[in-house]
C-alpha positions as CSV (number, residue, x, y, z in Angstrom):
1,M,-2.7,25.1,28.7
2,P,0.3,22.4,29.9
3,T,1.2,23.3,33.3
4,S,5.0,21.8,32.6
5,H,5.5,24.7,30.4
6,L,4.6,27.7,32.6
7,V,7.5,27.4,35.1
8,D,10.0,28.8,33.2
9,E,7.9,31.0,31.2
10,A,7.0,32.5,34.5
11,L,10.2,32.9,35.9
12,R,11.8,34.3,32.8
13,V,10.0,37.8,33.6
14,Q,10.7,38.7,37.1
15,P,9.4,42.0,38.9
16,E,11.9,44.4,40.1
17,A,11.4,46.0,43.5
18,D,13.5,47.4,46.5
19,A,10.5,48.4,48.7
20,F,7.2,47.1,49.2
21,P,4.1,49.1,47.4
22,T,2.0,51.1,50.2
23,V,-1.6,50.9,50.0
24,D,-2.0,54.2,48.3
25,E,0.9,53.2,45.7
26,L,-1.2,49.8,44.9
27,V,-4.5,52.1,44.4
28,A,-2.3,54.4,42.1
29,A,-0.7,51.6,40.0
30,V,-4.2,49.5,39.5
31,R,-5.7,52.7,38.0
32,R,-2.7,53.6,36.0
33,V,-3.1,49.6,34.4
34,H,-6.8,50.4,33.9
35,E,-5.8,53.6,31.8
36,A,-3.7,51.9,29.9
37,H,-5.8,48.9,29.3
38,P,-9.5,50.0,29.1
39,D,-10.3,47.5,26.8
40,V,-9.5,44.6,29.0
41,T,-9.9,45.7,32.5
42,R,-12.6,47.1,34.8
43,V,-12.1,48.7,38.3
44,H,-14.5,48.4,40.7
45,R,-15.3,48.6,44.3
46,V,-16.0,45.5,46.3
47,G,-16.3,47.2,49.8
48,T,-15.2,49.5,52.5
49,S,-12.6,49.1,55.1
50,R,-13.9,49.3,59.1
51,L,-12.1,53.1,59.0
52,G,-14.1,53.9,55.3
53,E,-11.5,53.3,53.1
54,P,-13.0,52.1,49.8
55,I,-11.8,48.5,48.6
56,E,-11.5,48.2,44.8
57,A,-10.8,44.7,42.6
58,I,-9.5,45.1,39.3
59,T,-11.1,42.7,37.0
60,I,-9.1,41.2,33.6
61,G,-10.2,39.5,30.5
62,S,-13.8,37.9,30.3
63,A,-13.8,34.0,30.1
64,E,-16.5,32.3,31.6
65,R,-14.3,30.4,33.9
66,H,-13.3,33.1,37.1
67,A,-10.0,33.4,39.4
68,V,-9.5,35.4,42.7
69,V,-6.3,36.8,43.9
70,F,-6.4,38.6,46.8
71,G,-3.4,40.3,49.3
72,G,-3.5,42.1,52.4
73,V,-5.5,39.7,54.3
74,H,-2.5,39.3,57.0
75,P,-1.0,43.0,56.6
76,N,2.5,42.2,58.1
77,E,2.5,40.1,54.6
78,P,3.2,42.3,51.6
79,I,5.3,40.4,49.5
80,G,1.8,39.9,47.7
81,N,1.6,43.7,47.2
82,I,4.4,42.9,44.4
83,T,3.0,39.8,43.5
84,A,-0.6,41.6,42.5
85,L,0.9,44.3,40.4
86,H,3.3,41.9,38.4
87,L,0.4,39.4,38.1
88,I,-2.2,42.2,36.6
89,E,0.8,44.0,35.0
90,R,1.9,40.2,32.8
91,L,-1.8,39.7,32.2
92,T,-2.6,43.1,30.7
93,T,0.4,43.3,28.6
94,D,0.6,39.7,27.5
95,R,-2.7,39.1,25.9
96,A,-1.2,35.8,24.6
97,L,-1.1,34.6,28.3
98,L,-4.3,36.2,29.2
99,D,-6.1,34.2,26.4
100,R,-4.1,30.8,26.9
101,M,-5.2,31.0,30.9
102,G,-9.1,30.9,29.7
103,Y,-9.8,33.2,33.3
104,T,-11.4,36.4,33.9
105,W,-9.2,37.4,36.7
106,H,-10.6,39.5,39.9
107,V,-7.2,40.9,41.7
108,V,-7.7,42.8,45.4
109,P,-4.2,44.2,45.8
110,C,-5.4,44.6,49.5
111,I,-8.1,43.5,51.2
112,D,-7.1,45.3,54.5
113,P,-6.0,48.8,53.8
114,D,-6.2,49.7,57.7
115,G,-4.0,46.8,58.8
116,M,-1.6,47.1,56.1
117,R,-1.1,50.8,56.8
118,L,-0.1,50.0,60.5
119,N,3.0,48.1,58.5
120,E,4.2,50.4,55.7
121,S,6.7,52.0,58.1
122,W,9.2,49.1,57.3
123,F,8.1,48.8,53.8
124,S,11.0,50.9,52.1
125,G,14.7,50.1,52.9
126,P,16.8,47.2,53.8
127,L,14.5,44.7,55.9
128,N,16.0,43.4,59.3
129,R,14.6,41.5,61.9
130,P,14.8,43.9,64.6
131,A,13.6,46.7,63.1
132,Y,10.8,44.8,61.4
133,G,9.8,43.3,64.6
134,R,9.9,47.2,66.4
135,R,7.5,48.3,63.5
136,F,5.3,44.9,63.4
137,Y,1.7,44.7,63.2
138,R,-0.6,41.7,63.0
139,P,-4.2,42.0,63.8
140,A,-5.9,40.1,66.4
141,P,-7.5,36.7,65.3
142,D,-11.2,38.5,65.2
143,E,-9.7,41.5,62.8
144,Q,-8.0,39.5,60.7
145,V,-9.9,39.1,57.2
146,E,-8.4,35.5,56.2
147,W,-9.8,33.8,59.8
148,T,-13.1,35.6,59.9
149,F,-15.8,33.7,57.6
150,P,-18.7,32.0,59.3
151,F,-17.7,29.0,61.2
152,A,-19.5,26.4,63.5
153,Y,-18.0,23.2,64.5
154,K,-19.5,20.8,68.2
155,K,-19.5,23.6,70.4
156,A,-17.6,26.6,68.5
157,Y,-19.6,29.4,66.6
158,F,-18.3,32.3,65.0
159,D,-20.4,35.3,62.6
160,R,-18.7,38.5,63.4
161,M,-17.7,39.3,60.0
162,M,-15.7,42.4,59.4
163,P,-16.7,44.6,56.4
164,E,-13.8,43.3,54.7
165,T,-14.7,39.9,55.4
166,V,-17.9,40.5,53.8
167,A,-16.9,41.9,50.7
168,L,-14.3,39.2,49.9
169,M,-17.4,36.9,50.5
170,R,-19.5,38.7,48.2
171,L,-17.0,38.5,45.4
172,I,-16.4,35.0,45.8
173,D,-20.2,34.3,45.8
174,D,-20.4,36.0,42.8
175,T,-17.6,34.8,40.7
176,K,-17.9,31.2,42.4
177,P,-14.4,31.2,41.1
178,A,-12.4,27.6,39.9
179,F,-8.9,28.9,41.3
180,M,-8.2,31.3,44.5
181,C,-5.3,32.7,45.9
182,S,-4.8,33.9,49.2
183,L,-1.7,36.0,49.0
184,H,0.5,35.7,52.1
185,N,4.4,35.2,53.3
186,G,6.5,33.8,56.1
187,E,9.0,35.3,57.5
188,Y,12.4,33.2,58.1
189,G,13.1,29.9,56.4
190,G,12.4,28.1,53.1
191,V,9.3,28.2,50.8
192,Y,6.2,26.1,51.3
193,Y,3.0,25.8,49.9
194,Y,-0.7,25.1,50.9
195,L,-3.5,23.8,48.5
196,S,-7.1,23.2,49.6
197,R,-7.0,19.6,48.3
198,P,-4.5,17.1,46.9
199,E,-3.1,17.5,43.5
200,P,-0.1,15.4,43.0
201,E,0.7,16.4,39.8
202,L,1.5,20.2,41.0
203,Y,3.7,18.8,43.5
204,P,6.8,18.3,41.3
205,L,6.0,22.1,39.5
206,L,5.9,23.8,43.2
207,H,9.1,22.4,44.1
208,Q,10.6,23.2,40.6
209,I,9.4,27.0,41.2
210,A,11.3,27.5,44.2
211,A,14.3,25.6,42.5
212,G,14.2,27.7,39.6
213,V,14.8,31.0,41.4
214,G,17.4,29.3,44.3
215,L,15.7,29.2,47.3
216,P,15.0,26.6,49.6
217,L,12.3,24.3,50.2
218,D,10.7,24.4,54.2
219,T,10.7,20.7,54.9
220,G,10.8,21.1,58.7
221,E,8.3,21.9,61.2
222,P,4.7,22.7,59.8
223,E,3.0,25.8,60.5
224,A,0.5,24.4,62.7
225,P,0.9,20.5,64.1
226,Y,-2.7,18.9,62.6
227,V,-1.9,20.2,59.0
228,E,-1.9,17.0,56.3
229,R,1.4,17.1,54.9
230,Y,0.7,16.2,50.7
231,A,4.3,16.3,50.0
232,P,7.6,17.9,51.4
233,A,6.8,21.6,51.5
234,I,3.2,21.1,50.4
235,F,0.2,20.8,52.8
236,G,-3.4,21.0,53.3
237,M,-5.0,23.8,54.0
238,I,-5.3,24.9,58.0
239,R,-8.9,24.4,58.9
240,S,-10.4,25.3,62.1
241,E,-12.1,22.1,62.6
242,D,-8.5,20.5,63.0
243,Q,-7.7,23.3,65.4
244,Y,-10.8,22.7,67.6
245,D,-9.7,19.2,67.9
246,F,-6.4,19.3,68.2
247,A,-7.1,21.6,71.5
248,E,-9.5,19.7,72.6
249,A,-7.1,16.9,72.7
250,A,-4.1,18.5,74.0
251,G,-6.6,19.7,77.2
252,V,-6.9,23.4,76.1
253,D,-10.6,25.0,75.9
254,P,-11.4,24.7,72.3
255,T,-14.5,27.3,72.2
256,D,-12.1,29.7,73.8
257,R,-11.2,31.2,70.2
258,Q,-11.5,34.5,68.5
259,A,-11.1,33.5,64.9
260,G,-14.0,31.7,62.8
261,G,-13.4,29.7,59.1
262,S,-10.6,30.6,56.2
263,S,-11.1,31.9,52.8
264,A,-10.3,28.9,51.2
265,A,-12.9,26.9,53.7
266,Y,-15.4,29.6,52.2
267,A,-14.6,29.3,48.8
268,A,-14.8,25.0,48.7
269,K,-18.5,25.0,48.5
270,Y,-17.7,26.1,44.6
271,G,-15.1,23.4,44.2
272,T,-12.5,26.0,44.1
273,L,-9.2,25.2,44.4
274,T,-7.3,27.5,46.7
275,L,-3.4,27.8,47.0
276,V,-1.4,29.8,49.2
277,T,2.3,30.2,48.8
278,E,4.6,31.2,51.7
279,M,7.7,33.0,51.5
280,P,10.4,33.9,53.8
281,Y,12.0,37.7,54.1
282,W,15.4,35.7,55.0
283,T,16.3,32.2,54.5
284,H,18.4,29.8,56.0
285,P,20.4,26.2,55.1
286,D,18.6,24.7,57.9
287,A,15.3,25.2,56.8
288,D,15.6,22.2,53.9
289,D,17.8,19.9,55.7
290,D,16.4,16.6,56.7
291,T,19.4,15.2,58.6
292,L,18.8,13.2,61.6
293,L,20.1,14.6,64.9
294,T,20.8,12.4,67.9
295,R,17.9,14.5,69.9
296,T,14.2,13.7,69.6
297,Y,11.4,15.4,68.1
298,A,10.2,15.1,71.7
299,D,12.9,17.0,73.1
300,V,13.0,19.8,70.7
301,L,9.3,20.3,71.3
302,R,10.0,20.5,75.0
303,E,12.7,23.4,74.3
304,Q,10.2,25.0,71.9
305,A,7.3,24.7,75.0
306,E,9.9,26.4,77.5
307,G,10.8,29.0,75.2
308,L,7.0,29.9,74.4
309,R,6.2,30.0,78.3
310,D,9.3,32.2,79.0
311,I,7.6,34.7,76.1
312,H,4.2,34.3,77.5
313,A,5.7,34.8,81.5
314,R,7.8,38.2,80.6
315,L,5.2,39.9,78.1
316,D,2.2,38.7,80.4
317,R,4.3,40.4,83.3
318,I,4.6,43.8,81.4
319,L,1.0,43.8,80.1
320,T,-0.6,43.3,83.7
321,A,1.8,45.6,85.5
322,A,0.8,48.6,82.5
323,R,-2.7,47.7,82.3
324,P,-4.2,49.7,84.7
325,D,-2.8,53.0,83.0
326,L,-3.6,52.0,79.8
327,T,-5.9,54.8,78.0
328,V,-6.4,53.7,74.5
329,R,-7.8,50.3,73.0
330,S,-5.2,50.7,70.4
331,P,-5.0,47.8,67.8
332,F,-1.7,47.1,68.9
333,L,-2.9,46.5,72.6
334,R,-5.8,44.4,71.1
335,S,-3.6,42.4,69.3
336,S,-1.2,42.2,72.8
337,E,-4.1,41.0,74.7
338,A,-4.9,38.6,71.7
339,F,-1.6,36.9,71.1
340,V,0.3,37.1,74.6
341,P,-2.2,34.7,76.5
342,M,-2.1,32.4,73.0
343,L,1.8,32.1,73.7
344,A,0.4,29.8,77.3
345,K,-1.8,27.6,74.8
346,A,0.8,27.2,72.2
347,A,3.3,25.8,74.9
348,Q,0.7,23.6,76.3
349,Q,-0.2,22.1,72.6
350,S,3.8,21.5,72.3
351,E,4.1,19.6,75.7
352,H,1.1,17.4,74.6
353,R,2.8,16.7,71.1
354,A,6.3,15.7,72.9
355,G,4.3,13.2,74.6
356,H,2.9,11.5,71.6
357,P,4.7,8.2,70.9
358,D,5.5,9.4,67.3
359,S,7.6,12.0,68.5
360,Q,10.1,9.7,70.1
361,R,12.2,9.3,66.7
362,P,15.0,11.6,66.1
363,A,14.2,15.1,65.2
364,T,15.7,16.7,61.6
365,V,17.8,19.7,61.5
366,S,14.5,21.4,59.6
367,E,12.4,20.6,62.6
368,R,15.0,21.7,64.7
369,F,15.4,25.0,62.9
370,G,11.4,25.2,62.4
371,C,10.4,24.6,66.4
372,L,13.3,27.0,67.8
373,D,12.9,29.6,65.2
374,M,9.2,30.0,66.1
375,V,10.7,31.2,69.5
376,H,12.7,33.6,68.3
377,M,10.0,35.0,65.6
378,F,7.2,35.3,68.5
379,R,9.8,37.4,70.7
380,L,10.1,39.9,68.3
381,R,7.0,39.8,66.9
382,W,4.7,39.9,70.0
383,G,7.6,42.2,71.8
384,G,7.6,44.5,69.2
385,T,3.9,44.8,69.5
386,L,3.7,45.3,73.1
387,L,6.7,48.4,72.5
388,R,3.9,49.7,70.1
389,T,1.4,49.5,72.6
390,L,3.4,51.8,75.1
391,D,5.0,53.9,72.5
392,G,1.2,54.4,71.5
393,E,0.4,55.7,75.1
394,L,3.4,57.7,75.3
395,A,2.7,59.9,72.4
396,I,-0.4,61.0,73.1
397,G,0.9,61.9,76.5
398,N,-0.1,59.1,79.1
399,G,3.7,59.5,80.3
400,T,2.8,58.0,83.9
401,P,5.6,56.4,85.9
402,V,4.0,52.8,85.2
403,I,4.2,53.4,81.4
404,R,7.4,54.8,81.1
405,E,8.7,52.2,83.7
406,Q,7.5,48.9,81.6
407,R,8.2,50.6,78.3
408,A,11.8,51.1,79.8
409,A,11.8,47.3,80.4
410,M,10.0,46.2,77.2
411,D,12.7,48.1,75.2
412,A,15.7,46.5,77.2
413,L,13.8,43.1,76.7
414,Y,13.5,43.3,72.9
415,E,17.2,44.6,72.7
416,T,18.2,41.1,74.4
417,W,16.2,39.2,72.0
418,A,17.1,40.7,69.2
419,A,20.4,39.9,69.8
420,E,19.9,36.6,70.5
421,A,18.1,36.0,67.4
422,A,20.7,37.6,65.3
423,E,23.3,35.4,66.7
424,V,21.2,32.0,66.4
425,T,19.9,33.2,62.8
426,P,21.9,35.9,61.3
427,A,19.2,37.4,58.7
428,E,19.8,38.5,55.0
429,A,16.7,39.6,53.3
430,I,16.3,38.0,50.0
431,A,15.4,40.2,47.0
432,Y,11.8,40.9,46.6
433,G,11.1,40.6,43.4
434,K,12.5,36.9,43.6
435,L,10.2,35.9,46.1
436,A,7.2,37.7,44.5
437,A,8.1,35.5,41.3
438,V,7.6,32.6,43.2
439,Q,4.1,33.6,44.1
440,Y,3.6,34.7,40.6
441,A,4.7,31.5,39.2
442,A,2.9,29.5,41.7
443,I,-0.6,31.5,40.9
444,L,0.1,30.4,37.2
445,V,0.7,27.0,37.3
446,T,-1.9,26.2,39.9
447,A,-4.6,28.1,38.0
448,A,-3.7,26.0,34.5
449,H,-4.3,22.9,36.8
450,A,-7.5,24.0,37.7
451,A,-8.9,24.7,34.2
452,R,-7.8,21.6,33.0
453,C,-9.6,19.8,36.1
454,D,-12.7,22.0,36.0
């Protein structure tokens, strides 16, 4: 079907949501859709979480070509919860759309229910940055479904797949999808996309989708410095091989890694076109401002590196002081022990980039925003995670003097960081339905394009 006609059609019916669906609500919603449309749907178990929870997919349609869509790969990114339910609802109620797309769809609304449940306390009510950070949870890299696929490159090797990852691997192997979408979202800034291969015909359509709901593109600092930029706010997928090479060039041990490959890398053997659409909870005009500054890009990178080193030093001091009294290897402790050291490595890599000749050019407003907001984001993410680590010890009665002292220190530091973030980048949440509409439209447009190229 012509992809150019799909943008307006996809954005015409936007989901309404004032909260992110919880895991239980996702399961119940999928069951309701199946009961209402048993002629075109099938609900089936694809795996089991580490804590023993069934993981289910809903299959819609009976075409020979397959599409796989899954959310919860990073359980702190629940915009995809709304998107998954909207996609399921549209495909089952608009049979003409289902027929025109020409796919059998396999949708897993949440592939990591254990991790998502640890974020659900901020899913309802107004979303503000300080409260979000205090209740934030992102798994350590070796506990992320997205980054625990098999990987072997140079001296690196990873094969510690989690049950959730194995479930997703089986689904990919069974369906050999022509199109796949891993549902992600960012935090602050604008809209940007990842594609598993260059597809120039898609770029103007993906840009049109963001404009269609009045959201800026994020044209500044890429999420990772080694990704290929296909077009403004459109990138090639993050690849573990490129991460290895970049770390090696920056003088960081590339084998000191806990993660493996991505879902997109795993599906590539089937010729799958994979899409990731990243949307912010909060937006800012600087995210799409290409005005040149008098400061160089190298200056901005060095400022970012200084900020990252400061976060590492402060969090590492608290974690080191508390460690002898910690009694539970909670998910929050495992996350803290993984990400706090990574801050020092990230600072080293930013310094390495600042020394590159290409970084001596003037920086743009959007690049400065992206670089410096990463510092605020990591302060609140990893400061909040360390707070949850210490709160967990207090919750089980382990209120030693050291735990109480370090918890008080972390709480005061977090409040300072939250106030600074609010002053520099005031946050007003975007309507959730608008964000899900962007993901949904991008899914339809990219899937239709993949079908034409299949």
